C-alpha positions, 0 to 999 in steps of 0.5 A: 313399437316399430318393427325391427326394434331391439326391444321387440319379442318375436313370437313364433308362429304355428308353422315354426312349431310344426317344424321343431317338434318332428326334429326332437322326435327324430333325435330321440328315436335315432338315439334309441335305435343306436342303443338297440343296435349296440345291444344287439351287436353285443348279443350277436358277438356273445352268441358267436363266441358261444357257438364257436368253442374257444381255442385252448392254448397250453402253457409250457409247464416244467422242463424235463430237466427240472422235473427230473431234478425234482424227481431225484430229490424225492419230491415225487410223493404221489401214487395210485394209492392216494385214493386208497386207505393207508395201512395206518388208517386200516390199523386204526379202524381195525384195532381201536373199536368199541367191540374190542374194548368190550372183549377186553372187559369181558376177559378181565371179568372172566379171569379175575371175578368169575375165575373162569380161566379157560373162558377168559383165555378163549376170549383173549384168543378170540380178541387176537383172532378178531383183530387179525382177521379184521386187519386181513379182510381190510388189507385184502379189500385194499389189494383187490381195489389195487388190482382193479385200479392197476389195469385201469391205468390211472395216468394223468395228462401233464404239460412239460416243455409245452407238450402234453404227455400222459404219466403215472402218478408216481412220476409227478412232481410239485410244480407240474402243470396238469390238465383236467377235464370232466371226470378227472380226479385232482391228484394234488393240492394246487392252484387252478390256472385255466382260462375259464371257471370249472365246476368241482366237487370236493366231497371226497377231499373235505366232506362238503357235499355239492359242486362249486365253481373254481375260478382261475387262481382258486385253490383245488384239493387232492381227491376232488374231481372235475364235474364240468369244464376243462383247464389246468392246475399247478401241483403244489402238495402231493401224496402225504403233503396234501390236505386230505392225507394230513387230515386222515393221518391226524385222525380228524377224518370221519371214521368208518361207522359200524355196520348195523350188524356190528352195531347190534353185536356191540350193543349186546356186549355193552349190555354184558359190560353193564352186567359185569359192573353190577356183578363186580359190585355184588361180588365185592359186597359178598367179600365184605360180608354184606347181605345182598338178599335173594334177588341179587344172589340170583343175579350172581348165580345167573351171571356166569351162565350168561357169560358162558353163553354170551355171543362174543363169538358172533362178531368173529363169525361176522367178520369171517363171513364177510371175508369169505363173502368178499372172496365169493363176490370176487368170483361173481365179478365184483370187488368190494372196497370194504368188507362191510360193503357186503352188508350194505349191498344186502340191505338194498331195497332199490337198485338204480341204473344211471344208464338203461343201456347197461341194464338192457345189455345195449351199452357201449363197452370200452377196452384200452389197447395197452402198449408194451412201453406203457406210453398210452393215455389213461382210460379217463383221458380217452373217454374225454377225447371220444366224448369231445369228438362225437360232440364236436362232429358235424355228422348226425348218424344214429351211431354218433348219437348213440356214442354221444349218449354213452360218453360225456363231452364238450364241443371243441374247436375243430381245425379239420374234419373228415366225416365219412363214417357212413360211406367209408367206415371212419371219421377223422378230427384235427382239434384246434386246441393245443392239448390234443395235438395230432389226428384222431380217427374213429372207425370200424375195426375192418377199416382201420386195422390195415393202417394201425401200428399195433395189433388189436386184441383178438375178436371176442366173437360175441357178434357185437360191432367193434369200433377202434379209436386211434391217433397219429401224433403229427397233424397230417391232412385228412384229404389228398391233393384232389380233396378226396378222403385220405385215411392216415397211416401209422395210426396208434390204436387207443381203444376198442369199442364194442356195441350191441344192437340187440337187447340182451336175453337176460335183461328180464331175467335180471329184472325179475331176479331183483324183484324176487330178491325184494329189490325194486329196479329203477333206470335213467335214460338221457332222453325221453323215456318213451323214446327209450322204450321205442328204441329198446323195442327196435333192438329186439325187446319183446312187446310183453317185456316192454309192457311189463316195464310200462306197468312199473311206471314211466315218467319224464322230467317235465311230468315230475317237475309238475309236482312240488318237491315235497311229493317227489318221494311218493311219485318217484316210488311209483315209477321205474323208468325216468327220462330226461333228468339232469345229473343234479335232479337224479341225485335229488331223486336218490336222496328222496328215496333214501329219506323215505327209508329206502336203501339205494344202490346206484350203478354208474360210470361217468361224470353225469352219474356222480351226483346220484352215486354220491347220494347212494347207500352203495355206489357201484362202478362199472368197468371203464369208469372215470377216475371220479366214479372209481373214487366214489365206488364202494363196489367195482364191477369187473364185467359189463353185466347186471347179472354179476350185480344180482349174483353179488346181491344174492350172496350178500343177502345169504351172508346177512340172513345166516348171521341174523339166524345165528344171532337169533339162536344165540340170544334166544338161549341166553334169554331163556337160561338167564330168565330160568335161573332167576325164576328158579331162585325166586320161586323154587329151590336149587339151580335149574341145571348142572354146570357141566350141562352148560357145555352140552347146551353150548355145543349141541344146541348152539355151536353146531347149529350156528355153523350150519345156519351160517353155511346153509342160509339162503338169499332173501330180503333183509328185515325192513324194520331194522335188525334190532327190532327183528331180533327182539321180536324173535328172541323175547317171545321165544326166550321168555316162553322157553324159560317158563316151560323149562321152569314148569318141567323143573318143578314137575320132575323135582316134585315127582322124583325128589331129586334136584339132579334128576330135574336138572337133567330133564331141564337140560334135555328140554333146553337142548331139544328146544335149541334145535327147534329154534334153529329150525324156526330160523331156517326152514330147510331139509338140511336143518331138519336132518341135522336136528334129528341127528343132534337129538339122537346124539344128545340122547344116546351120548349117555352111553358113551363114557367120555361124553357122559363124563364130560357133559354129566348128562345121563339117561332119564330113568323112565322112557315116558319122561322123554315123552314129557320132555318132548310134549313140553317142547311141542307146547312151547313151540305152539305157544311161540307160534301163537305169540308171534301171530298175535304180535303180527296181528297187533302190528298190522292193526297199528299200521292200518290205524295209522294209515286211516288216521293219515287219510282222514287228516290229509284233506285237512292238511291239504286245505 
């Protein structure tokens, strides 16, 4: 075939292949490089967007004319009481209770079955007094809460005609555009209109735990609070029209549970109602001429005595103690939202401070500067502005780091800044966002006081450093024409900050006070726990005190995360200072403690504390807390001192210990007398004591000592095993053994004298003396000893007084030696009870030791 002919196939040589192969590789590599460059460019843009905060533009909102028109039409339905229980809820929770229904049943039985007219009327009177006092205590608690919230000045930032202003809730109308930031509570149901998602916790509104993300256009509920992010929402349903208010009005809201003490008394009354039903059936059988037999006849004889000594007054004593305790706590600097919060505080086994500075006395205290016209931002808003300022500043001074730890905030875009705090004592900001117009200045009191438009509160002369937060509505320059710093004049003071540079002298006294009260102390710090201890040492904490804290256990977040979550409960219980934990992890730690049986009280004030406060048995809000912290709080502190909380805890323990002692005394005598009646009817003849002796026993041995126990009981750890178990462990050995000894005394005197009346008198003296001894066993104090001696003398010599002898029908024993027999019987009973309790304690210890040993033996097997 000739060269160049059309049918010839050209075969490329080796040189052609060497040229084409690099060309393909270059094309592929060039495409990959372009792709990598595009991805890197997008990431760079995203990083720049995250580094430079987005500027927030504020929508126009309603016009003043339209808002005024809606206000005059009566559409402004919100109020500061939106987060407080309504009067209707208080009435429903206070009147319609199981206890009050039990009292009605007992009154009916006393009136129409037992024909105890006086007892029935007294029970009905007690019912009315109980309802009245319960209503009064809850209304009083609400009033105290209102007094706390009123100075807190709950105000909401509203946008009208494109301008942000601060208004009280009573002036808000549907359609208002409200700004919301971390720690703010939503005052209305509405639609979120922010430029970016926010994180919201709606637990106060719908009872669902956990935070969730709300995107623009999503719904928000009144009562919820903002955890992070900022934006705006349109108010649609205010006050009684909101979902939370409708739910509470319809009764679908979860009702308040009874406290443990109330539950114990309620169970007692339920048992009495069962006795009532049985007694009614037997009574009808007797009317129908039906032979019910000796056992049931004994029951019929015992029932009236049980009702006469029944502790129906215990519940009344509980609520009276609570209302008196609430007044005492107010004097100690605390306000309770509900009276039963006193009992919950007394049960505390772990107190957790979300900020170690509050415990050490080095926390920052913020006080609002109030103006006569009332036109000032809310405390929550000022905290947000201050937190945003210190997180947005370019200054890295130690003071700014302290303020950044004390106030939560987010980085904002700054249009102008004058960071001259170190040299001139002030620093200024002009934010780029429209929702914070004007100039904001943070400076020392001496530097800013000459240019303020209003006088500051008098110096407290505490020696603490004072800073002032002030602003000017118009954005004036922070430098003059030559570029030199220029402090704006005409600044409006917003708040005063007080900082302590020394650890409080009372910090270790408070810690040891909690330990003596049976409460373990825990504290969180935002940074490293070791750095926190070094900082406290630099602020004057003694080396011995630092070592004491170390001995209690110090752990960081990284160390705890090395353990599986299943072991967190054990690890957490071995440490006292926790460093570097996120708010969610702090809540998980509190939840782990509660799951192990601990009763946890959490003290907090800010957004980062909400998770731990929501998980606590008792949430305590510090002064200057955010709206969300106030909404979660069971107790409000009115001063920045942990000493106030310790005093409140001790007072609560005193109240609970007194009530427990009263219950033990009352129920011991009920068990003893009821058992004695049954024993006499089965094993002997007659009745163990006269009906008039019941009054002597109730007044001398029960009522008077009960009042003394309630007044004189001291603070101390409440029973960790539970109220019911502790009460049963006391009353069953004491009551049953007292019945046995009284039966022996009855039999002895009945046989020796041959007179049932004389034997009844001897038994009455035994029961009275033993009842006074029971009071001494519940409370070991000199006052109780003196009271018992006086009452023994009164019970003995009352036979010489005609009036008491006629009323009690309790005469002298014919032979003085018989008093010795009575006293010996009481002493024998006392020794027997003490021996029984020791035997029970030893058995319980052996049982616990056996469980521990079995757990240690099986632990390696489970481990494998």
